[in-house]
C-alpha positions in Angstrom: 0.0 0.0 0.0 2.7 2.4 1.0 4.8 1.7 -2.1 1.7 2.0 -4.4 1.0 5.5 -2.9 4.6 6.5 -3.4 4.6 5.3 -7.0 1.3 7.1 -7.6 2.7 10.3 -6.2 5.8 10.0 -8.3 3.7 9.5 -11.4 1.5 12.4 -10.5 4.6 14.6 -10.0 6.2 13.5 -13.3 3.0 14.1 -15.2 2.7 17.5 -13.7 6.3 18.2 -14.7 5.7 17.1 -18.3 2.5 19.3 -18.3 4.6 22.2 -17.1 7.3 21.5 -19.7 4.6 21.4 -22.4 3.1 24.6 -21.2 6.5 26.3 -21.2 7.2 25.0 -24.7 3.8 26.3 -25.9 4.5 29.6 -24.2 7.8 29.9 -25.9 6.3 29.0 -29.2 3.6 31.7 -28.7 6.3 34.3 -27.8 8.3 33.4 -30.9 5.2 33.6 -33.1 4.2 36.9 -31.6 7.8 38.2 -32.1 7.8 37.0 -35.7 4.3 38.4 -36.3 5.3 41.8 -34.9 8.5 41.9 -37.0 6.7 40.9 -40.2 4.0 43.5 -39.5 6.7 46.1 -39.1 8.3 45.1 -42.3 5.0 45.2 -44.1 4.2 48.6 -42.7 7.6 49.8 -43.8 7.0 48.4 -47.3 3.5 50.1 -47.4 5.0 53.4 -46.3 7.7 53.0 -48.9 5.2 52.4 -51.7 2.9 55.3 -50.5 5.7 57.9 -50.5 
């Protein structure tokens, strides 16, 4: 019984860790996408301004 609880706890902790890792990875992906999006938007705006003037 004691060992089962311990293993369950370990499993729960490891699953939480993987979830956190996945969340962190997703967060980093989102940040990268946002960065790229902002940069591409800036480039597009510069191009538009260039063509307008």
